[in-house]
TIVO-159992 format. One line per field, with one value per atom (N, C-alpha, C): residue number from 0; residue in one letter; atom name; x, y, z. Coordinates in Angstrom, 2 decimals, padded with zeros to 5 digits. Layout:
<atoms>
n	[NUM,...]
res	[A,...]
atom	[CA,...]
east	[X,...]
north	[Y,...]
up	[Z,...]
</atoms>
This chain:
<atoms>
n	[0,0,0,1,1,1,2,2,2,3,3,3,4,4,4,5,5,5,6,6,6,7,7,7,8,8,8,9,9,9,10,10,10,11,11,11,12,12,12,13,13,13,14,14,14,15,15,15,16,16,16,17,17,17,18,18,18,19,19,19,20,20,20,21,21,21,22,22,22,23,23,23,24,24,24,25,25,25,26,26,26,27,27,27,28,28,28,29,29,29,30,30,30,31,31,31,32,32,32,33,33,33,34,34,34,35,35,35,36,36,36,37,37,37,38,38,38,39,39,39,40,40,40,41,41,41,42,42,42,43,43,43,44,44,44,45,45,45,46,46,46,47,47,47,48,48,48,49,49,49,50,50,50,51,51,51,52,52,52,53,53,53,54,54,54,55,55,55,56,56,56,57,57,57,58,58,58,59,59,59,60,60,60,61,61,61,62,62,62,63,63,63,64,64,64,65,65,65,66,66,66,67,67,67]
res	[X,X,X,X,X,X,X,X,X,X,X,X,X,X,X,X,X,X,X,X,X,X,X,X,X,X,X,X,X,X,X,X,X,X,X,X,X,X,X,X,X,X,X,X,X,X,X,X,X,X,X,X,X,X,X,X,X,X,X,X,X,X,X,X,X,X,X,X,X,X,X,X,X,X,X,X,X,X,X,X,X,X,X,X,X,X,X,X,X,X,X,X,X,X,X,X,X,X,X,X,X,X,X,X,X,X,X,X,X,X,X,X,X,X,X,X,X,X,X,X,X,X,X,X,X,X,X,X,X,X,X,X,X,X,X,X,X,X,X,X,X,X,X,X,X,X,X,X,X,X,X,X,X,X,X,X,X,X,X,X,X,X,X,X,X,X,X,X,X,X,X,X,X,X,X,X,X,X,X,X,X,X,X,X,X,X,X,X,X,X,X,X,X,X,X,X,X,X,X,X,X,X,X,X]
atom	[N,CA,C,N,CA,C,N,CA,C,N,CA,C,N,CA,C,N,CA,C,N,CA,C,N,CA,C,N,CA,C,N,CA,C,N,CA,C,N,CA,C,N,CA,C,N,CA,C,N,CA,C,N,CA,C,N,CA,C,N,CA,C,N,CA,C,N,CA,C,N,CA,C,N,CA,C,N,CA,C,N,CA,C,N,CA,C,N,CA,C,N,CA,C,N,CA,C,N,CA,C,N,CA,C,N,CA,C,N,CA,C,N,CA,C,N,CA,C,N,CA,C,N,CA,C,N,CA,C,N,CA,C,N,CA,C,N,CA,C,N,CA,C,N,CA,C,N,CA,C,N,CA,C,N,CA,C,N,CA,C,N,CA,C,N,CA,C,N,CA,C,N,CA,C,N,CA,C,N,CA,C,N,CA,C,N,CA,C,N,CA,C,N,CA,C,N,CA,C,N,CA,C,N,CA,C,N,CA,C,N,CA,C,N,CA,C,N,CA,C,N,CA,C,N,CA,C,N,CA,C,N,CA,C,N,CA,C]
east	[-000.86,-002.02,-002.49,-002.91,-003.30,-004.71,-005.01,-006.36,-007.39,-007.00,-007.90,-008.33,-007.41,-007.72,-008.64,-008.46,-009.28,-010.68,-010.88,-012.19,-013.10,-012.55,-013.41,-013.83,-014.91,-015.43,-014.40,-014.17,-013.19,-013.66,-012.68,-012.98,-013.25,-012.65,-012.82,-012.92,-013.61,-013.67,-012.85,-012.01,-011.17,-011.86,-011.93,-012.53,-011.54,-011.57,-010.86,-011.91,-011.64,-012.61,-012.01,-012.70,-012.21,-012.36,-011.44,-011.48,-012.21,-013.51,-014.29,-015.54,-016.30,-017.52,-018.48,-018.64,-019.47,-018.56,-018.00,-017.03,-017.60,-016.79,-017.18,-016.42,-017.15,-016.56,-016.50,-015.29,-015.09,-014.46,-015.13,-014.57,-013.35,-012.22,-010.99,-010.37,-010.94,-010.37,-010.95,-010.20,-010.66,-009.46,-009.72,-008.66,-009.15,-008.23,-008.52,-007.54,-008.02,-007.15,-006.14,-004.94,-003.97,-004.52,-004.07,-004.53,-004.21,-003.06,-002.70,-003.34,-004.15,-004.89,-004.00,-002.74,-001.81,-001.52,-002.30,-002.10,-003.20,-003.07,-004.06,-003.39,-004.08,-003.70,-004.61,-004.04,-004.81,-004.69,-005.83,-005.86,-006.54,-005.79,-006.34,-006.62,-007.85,-008.24,-008.05,-007.92,-007.74,-006.78,-005.79,-004.84,-005.02,-005.49,-005.70,-004.36,-004.25,-003.06,-003.45,-002.55,-002.78,-004.11,-004.39,-005.64,-005.34,-006.13,-006.00,-007.19,-006.98,-008.05,-007.45,-008.22,-007.75,-008.29,-007.63,-008.11,-008.63,-009.84,-010.51,-010.86,-010.66,-011.09,-012.31,-013.39,-014.64,-015.11,-015.76,-016.35,-017.45,-017.53,-018.56,-019.96,-020.93,-022.32,-022.78,-023.88,-024.37,-024.56,-025.10,-025.34,-024.02,-022.97,-021.67,-021.02,-021.22,-020.60,-021.08,-022.35,-022.90,-022.25,-021.94,-021.39,-019.88,-019.22,-017.76,-017.08]
north	[002.55,001.95,002.87,002.28,003.08,003.64,004.69,005.25,004.21,003.34,002.29,001.40,001.03,000.15,000.83,002.13,002.81,003.11,003.10,003.39,002.18,000.98,-000.19,-000.68,-001.43,-001.97,-002.91,-002.80,-003.68,-005.13,-006.04,-007.46,-007.93,-007.23,-007.57,-006.30,-006.41,-005.34,-005.82,-004.96,-005.31,-004.86,-005.77,-005.49,-005.84,-005.07,-005.38,-005.97,-007.16,-007.82,-007.96,-007.42,-007.49,-008.90,-009.29,-010.60,-010.47,-010.30,-010.19,-011.04,-011.14,-011.96,-011.45,-010.15,-009.52,-008.88,-009.71,-009.23,-008.07,-007.03,-005.85,-005.85,-005.76,-005.69,-004.22,-003.72,-002.34,-002.33,-001.70,-001.63,-000.71,-001.22,-000.44,-000.22,-000.82,-000.62,-001.58,-001.76,-002.61,-003.17,-004.20,-004.83,-005.10,-004.95,-005.18,-006.20,-007.06,-008.02,-007.29,-007.87,-007.40,-007.79,-007.08,-007.40,-008.84,-009.37,-010.76,-011.76,-011.27,-012.08,-012.95,-012.52,-013.28,-012.57,-011.54,-010.81,-009.80,-009.02,-008.01,-006.69,-005.59,-004.29,-004.03,-003.75,-003.51,-002.04,-001.37,000.03,000.10,000.50,000.64,002.10,002.40,003.75,003.98,002.89,002.93,001.81,002.09,001.06,000.81,-000.38,-000.66,-000.82,-000.22,-000.35,-000.86,-001.57,-002.12,-002.85,-003.69,-004.42,-005.91,-006.67,-008.13,-008.66,-008.89,-009.35,-009.80,-009.65,-010.08,-009.16,-009.21,-008.48,-009.53,-009.30,-010.25,-009.55,-010.24,-009.76,-010.56,-009.85,-010.49,-009.90,-010.72,-010.20,-009.21,-008.10,-007.11,-007.63,-007.21,-007.50,-006.51,-006.79,-005.93,-004.49,-004.30,-002.96,-002.22,-002.92,-002.30,-001.93,-002.74,-002.47,-001.15,-000.82,000.42,001.65,001.55,002.70,002.74,001.68,001.60,002.43]
up	[-020.56,-021.18,-022.31,-023.40,-024.54,-024.36,-025.13,-025.11,-025.53,-026.47,-026.95,-025.79,-024.92,-023.79,-022.79,-022.59,-021.60,-022.12,-023.45,-024.02,-024.05,-024.27,-024.38,-022.99,-022.98,-021.73,-021.10,-019.79,-019.16,-019.19,-019.25,-019.21,-017.79,-016.82,-015.41,-014.57,-013.45,-012.45,-011.26,-010.71,-009.55,-008.27,-007.32,-006.01,-004.91,-003.84,-002.61,-001.67,-001.13,-000.26,001.13,002.11,003.49,004.03,004.89,005.54,006.87,006.82,008.04,007.89,008.96,008.95,007.88,007.78,006.74,005.72,004.84,003.85,003.05,002.90,002.14,000.83,-000.28,-001.61,-002.02,-002.25,-002.68,-004.06,-005.01,-006.36,-006.34,-006.85,-006.82,-008.20,-009.24,-010.56,-011.58,-012.69,-013.78,-014.53,-015.35,-016.13,-017.55,-018.50,-019.91,-020.46,-021.38,-022.06,-022.93,-023.03,-024.02,-025.39,-026.42,-027.77,-028.15,-027.67,-028.00,-027.04,-026.10,-025.12,-024.24,-024.04,-023.20,-021.89,-021.58,-020.33,-020.13,-019.06,-018.71,-018.39,-018.66,-018.15,-016.96,-015.81,-014.60,-014.23,-014.12,-013.71,-012.35,-011.33,-009.99,-009.71,-009.34,-008.97,-007.48,-006.74,-005.30,-004.96,-004.13,-003.72,-002.22,-001.86,-000.44,000.29,001.47,002.29,003.67,004.29,005.63,005.74,004.77,004.83,004.80,005.48,005.45,004.68,003.44,002.56,001.26,000.22,-001.09,-002.16,-003.32,-004.48,-005.46,-005.97,-006.85,-008.15,-009.28,-010.58,-011.00,-011.35,-011.76,-013.08,-013.89,-015.12,-014.75,-015.47,-015.14,-015.49,-014.70,-015.00,-016.04,-016.73,-017.80,-017.32,-016.12,-015.59,-015.38,-014.90,-014.67,-015.99,-017.04,-018.33,-018.89,-018.69,-019.20,-018.57,-017.25,-016.54,-016.51,-016.96,-016.87,-017.91]
</atoms>
């Protein structure tokens, strides 16, 4: 991934969501659009193992954008 991609605000935040009654959302990374907008670069800071759940990409909220 280029320095340019890591400097700009991510287009999506990656979360790992547990499959339980009280689902826990854990931020695990972020994703940026490709310059041609035909794909994404996904950077995971945490890789979930042995988990039964899903990974979700969501647009960042304004507060998250400031700290990302």
